[in-house]
BAFI-3210 file (N, C-alpha, C; in Angstrom, 3 decimals, decimal comma, padded with zeros to 6 digits):
// residues 79
n [1|2|3|4|5|6|7|8|9|10|11|12|13|14|15|16|17|18|19|20|21|22|23|24|25|26|27|28|29|30|31|32|33|34|35|36|37|38|39|40|41|42|43|44|45|46|47|48|49|50|51|52|53|54|55|56|57|58|59|60|61|62|63|64|65|66|67|68|69|70|71|72|73|74|75|76|77|78|79]
n.u [222,435|223,708|223,386|225,552|227,693|227,688|228,424|231,051|232,270|231,930|233,571|232,715|232,599|235,276|235,597|233,703|232,690|232,545|230,619|228,473|228,170|227,429|224,950|223,567|223,493|221,673|222,411|222,360|220,429|218,131|216,581|215,204|214,387|215,326|217,780|218,577|221,545|221,143|219,589|218,577|220,332|219,536|219,943|219,441|218,593|218,790|221,275|221,880|224,244|224,916|227,378|228,683|228,522|228,191|226,400|226,203|225,264|224,356|223,737|222,811|224,283|225,112|225,320|227,700|229,423|232,193|234,762|237,247|239,705|239,574|237,113|235,259|234,262|232,427|230,144|228,466|226,977|227,789|225,544]
n.v [240,547|237,690|234,330|232,462|234,186|235,712|233,771|233,335|235,953|236,546|234,694|232,236|230,014|228,932|229,161|230,462|228,744|226,328|226,971|227,376|224,765|223,381|224,565|223,741|221,010|220,917|221,318|223,563|225,695|228,353|230,143|227,807|226,659|224,957|226,474|228,168|229,048|231,574|232,932|235,864|237,260|238,603|240,824|239,271|236,813|233,226|230,930|227,598|225,065|221,954|219,668|216,656|214,964|217,157|220,071|223,382|226,542|229,891|233,337|236,045|239,136|241,426|242,672|242,995|244,137|243,876|242,645|242,784|240,560|240,907|242,246|240,465|238,572|240,044|240,018|237,910|235,729|232,900|230,261]
n.w [005,354|003,729|004,979|004,661|004,131|006,493|008,411|007,640|007,788|010,496|011,501|012,487|010,920|008,912|006,067|003,315|001,364|002,720|004,624|002,897|001,869|004,216|004,696|002,380|002,871|004,845|007,532|009,003|010,979|011,459|013,920|014,655|012,259|009,271|007,290|004,237|002,367|001,394|003,198|004,905|007,419|010,617|013,420|016,571|015,666|016,063|015,523|014,637|014,338|013,103|013,347|012,777|015,793|017,362|018,414|017,802|019,054|018,404|019,090|017,137|017,350|016,007|012,637|010,200|007,306|007,086|009,225|011,722|013,137|015,901|016,289|015,305|017,108|018,507|017,064|017,566|020,086|021,909|022,732]
ca.u [223,591|223,444|223,817|226,889|228,665|227,744|229,201|232,457|232,735|231,974|234,571|232,133|233,099|236,482|235,461|232,326|232,248|232,180|229,338|227,485|227,948|226,673|223,560|222,996|223,284|220,642|223,011|222,274|219,064|218,000|215,328|214,541|214,016|216,449|217,970|219,415|222,677|220,682|218,778|219,056|220,555|219,186|220,271|218,421|218,422|219,539|221,831|222,301|225,066|225,107|228,529|228,917|227,704|228,102|225,444|226,653|224,209|224,827|222,764|223,369|224,225|225,294|225,621|228,617|229,990|233,597|235,109|238,608|239,763|239,161|235,709|234,385|233,600|231,352|228,989|227,615|227,152|227,503|224,466]
ca.v [239,815|236,264|233,464|231,915|235,274|236,057|232,744|233,550|237,246|236,468|233,666|231,022|229,011|229,506|229,474|230,640|227,551|225,328|227,433|227,110|223,321|223,004|224,993|222,867|219,694|221,114|221,212|224,872|226,140|229,693|230,248|226,520|226,172|224,751|227,701|228,129|229,976|232,906|233,522|237,180|237,238|239,827|240,763|238,577|235,449|232,149|230,030|226,284|224,361|220,548|219,046|215,371|214,785|218,400|221,097|224,686|227,541|231,261|234,402|237,127|240,422|242,499|242,267|243,952|243,640|243,554|242,570|242,377|239,379|241,291|242,640|239,393|237,896|240,909|239,871|236,820|235,242|231,463|229,899]
ca.w [004,869|003,526|006,075|004,432|004,286|007,914|009,106|007,302|008,303|011,962|011,776|013,075|009,981|008,323|004,643|002,860|000,636|003,734|005,165|001,863|001,816|005,413|004,470|001,355|003,474|005,880|008,862|009,638|011,230|012,027|014,678|014,694|010,928|008,361|006,515|003,045|002,416|001,002|004,269|005,360|008,866|011,316|014,855|017,353|015,164|016,705|014,504|015,131|013,358|013,461|012,687|013,437|016,996|018,134|018,025|018,291|018,953|018,522|018,921|016,331|018,044|015,027|011,266|009,588|006,052|007,306|010,636|012,022|014,002|017,242|016,346|014,813|018,218|019,000|016,182|018,023|021,451|021,990|023,680]
c.u [223,214|224,027|225,236|227,969|228,800|228,602|230,690|232,998|232,868|232,984|234,017|232,595|234,203|236,309|233,997|231,821|231,841|230,829|228,213|227,149|227,155|225,201|222,870|222,678|222,277|221,177|222,953|220,806|219,108|216,614|214,511|214,141|215,269|216,553|218,869|220,514|222,244|219,817|219,392|219,123|220,236|219,636|219,110|218,158|219,260|219,963|222,283|223,053|225,336|226,278|228,860|227,975|227,511|227,076|225,910|225,548|224,800|223,656|223,456|223,179|224,320|225,610|226,491|229,241|231,441|233,854|236,565|238,561|239,246|237,667|234,748|233,628|232,483|230,082|228,027|227,920|226,852|226,412|224,727]
c.v [238,336|235,441|232,939|232,984|235,672|235,052|232,910|234,837|237,208|235,431|232,486|229,831|229,670|229,952|229,555|229,414|226,444|225,694|227,140|225,623|222,833|223,393|224,080|221,483|219,748|220,875|222,532|225,257|227,538|229,788|228,951|225,945|226,018|225,952|227,460|229,165|231,404|233,588|234,841|237,192|238,608|239,709|240,147|237,158|234,472|231,167|228,751|225,575|222,957|220,005|217,771|215,214|216,084|219,360|222,402|225,698|228,922|232,219|235,537|238,434|241,586|241,902|243,360|243,328|243,191|243,519|242,160|241,161|239,707|241,595|241,545|238,717|238,745|240,768|238,790|236,477|233,752|231,197|228,531]
c.w [004,762|004,678|005,867|004,587|005,756|008,688|008,843|007,925|009,820|012,443|012,589|012,237|009,162|006,872|004,242|002,109|001,604|004,346|004,175|001,788|003,031|005,267|003,458|001,916|004,624|007,286|009,625|009,771|011,840|012,648|014,611|013,344|010,077|007,433|005,317|003,191|002,105|002,067|004,732|006,886|009,449|012,773|015,633|016,884|015,980|015,620|015,176|014,014|013,874|012,657|013,443|014,610|017,770|017,536|018,647|018,044|019,211|018,393|018,175|017,090|017,070|013,666|010,656|008,355|006,211|008,802|010,772|012,926|015,408|017,326|015,896|015,950|018,831|018,167|016,662|019,478|021,454|023,031|024,289]
res [m|r|l|d|k|y|l|k|v|s|r|i|i|k|r|r|t|v|a|n|e|l|c|d|a|k|h|v|a|v|n|g|k|t|a|r|a|s|y|e|v|k|p|g|d|t|i|e|i|q|t|g|q|s|l|r|r|y|q|v|l|a|v|a|e|h|a|t|k|e|s|a|s|d|m|f|k|p|l]
***
């Protein structure tokens, strides 16, 4: 699954366009490397999102095309 879609489906970021813009601005890194929105996310990846002064890190636990509000939090683990 594409990185921008994963961020939206897992509800880490509210909108896919915002996720896409963050990737384009090089504020998102996967496994320590700057990632494009088209990066294919796999379980075990570490995602870092830099917004302003805050750095948020997540570990990908699962990849699913659709997720409910309750199951979205099972797709990742905050680090």
